[in-house]
N, C-alpha and C positions, 0 to 999 in steps of 0.2 A: 833582419830578417825581415824579409818583403811582400808584404801581400800580393797574392796571383790576381791577376786583374781580372778582373768579369764585364764584358762586354756584351748589353746588350740591344738589340737594336731597338730604340724610340720615334716613334708613333710621333705627329706631332699632328695637329688641329688646327684648322683656321675657324675663328668663330664667323658663322653669316649673317650676312646681315636678312633682317625681319621686312616686312614689306608690307604696309600700309595702307589699306584702299582706303580710300574715303568711303562717306557708308551712300545709295542711293539720292537719300534725300536728304541737304541742309538737316542739321539741328539750329533750334531754334527758340530761345529760352524763353518762356511763358508766360505770362504773370498771372498768380491768381486773380480770380473773377472779385472780392470783393479784400479787404485789407482787414484781417481781423484784428478784432480789438482789443485793446494792453489793460488789462484791469488791476491797480494797484488795492495790492491789503496790508493793514497794518496788524500787526503780532500787537501781544498784551504788552511785551517785553518794549515798544516804541521804535522793535523794526519794521524799512518797507519791503513787503517782496511784490516786485512787478512781474510779473507776464501774460502770456497770452489766453485768452479763455477760449478752451477746447470745448468744442459742443460732444455730451456724454455719447457714445457707440450707442444704439440701441441694437439689442439683441433680438436675433431670427424671431419671429411669430414661433411658436410650438403649433407643429397640427396636432389638430384633436387623435387622440386615438379610439377606435373602435373597439369600442365597448366589446366586453367577453361577459357572453351571458352567466350567470349562477349557474342555471341547468349544464353548462359543458364545461364547469369547475367540479362540479358533482361527481359528474360521467365519470371525469378524468379521474376524481380521485381517489370513485370507488373503487374502476380500474386499477390501480396501482392502488391499493388498500386488496383487494384480491388478489394481484399477484404475488401482495406480498404474502398472503394469509397458505394462499396456494405450497409457497413456496418452504414454508415451517411445517407445513404440512408434510413434505416432503422430507425434508431433514428431518421428522419427529419418525417417519417412517424407518428411514434409514438408517436411525440411531436408532429401533428399537427392537427390526430385522437383526442389525451385527453384537445388539447386546441376549440375542437370542441366538445367536450364534456360538459367540462366547460363552452361554452358557451351559448348551448343549457339547461343547468340546468338554468342559471341565464335568460337563456329568461322564463322557468318555474317557473321560481319563480315571476316574477316580474306576470307575467298572474295571480298566484292563489293571492296575494298581490292586486293588482289591482282587480278582482272579486270580493274578497274578501270584498274593499271597497266598490263594487257598490253593492253587499247584504245587506252591511249595512244598504246604505241608503237607498235598497227598502224598506228593515224591515222595520228599523225607522221611514220609512214616513209614509207604511199602520195603523202603529200604534195610529196613529193620525185622523183617519179615517176621511179623508176630505183634509190635509193638510191646505194649505192657511187660513187661518179663512178672508175675506174680511169688514170689515162694511160699503156696502155701500151703506145707507143716507149718511151718513158722505161724501166721498167719489162727490155723489151726490151733491149737498148742495158746496159744496168746487168748483166741475167744472162750474157748474153754479151761483155761485159767492151772492147763497139767502142769505137774511139774516135774521135770524127772532128775 
């Protein structure tokens, strides 16, 4: 069994040469103004380390910040405290209003349940049409101790 041949078109790319243009001004090596001094340090174990001494980099001078007056700080802190108290009072007022509404709903629910219980008692008693039935003859006899 021979596998069928698959032919695909192949595109060949040729590399393009890069053209480098010389800089407008020729580069010339520049010698440092002075040759740094070579320093040697003898370590306690006898080894010698040699290298160039480098001047430490000086940090940029810090610009002086303008001082903030204590009065401005106190006013700002007082304003933040005032806003915190107002927010707390608002939350407290909202909590009291919600608690009042909840208690009102509980009282209303209790009144509806109690009123419904009263209504059931009234309507179920009227169904008997006469309330409690008492046999008077037996009661009189028992009271007067009459024997038959």
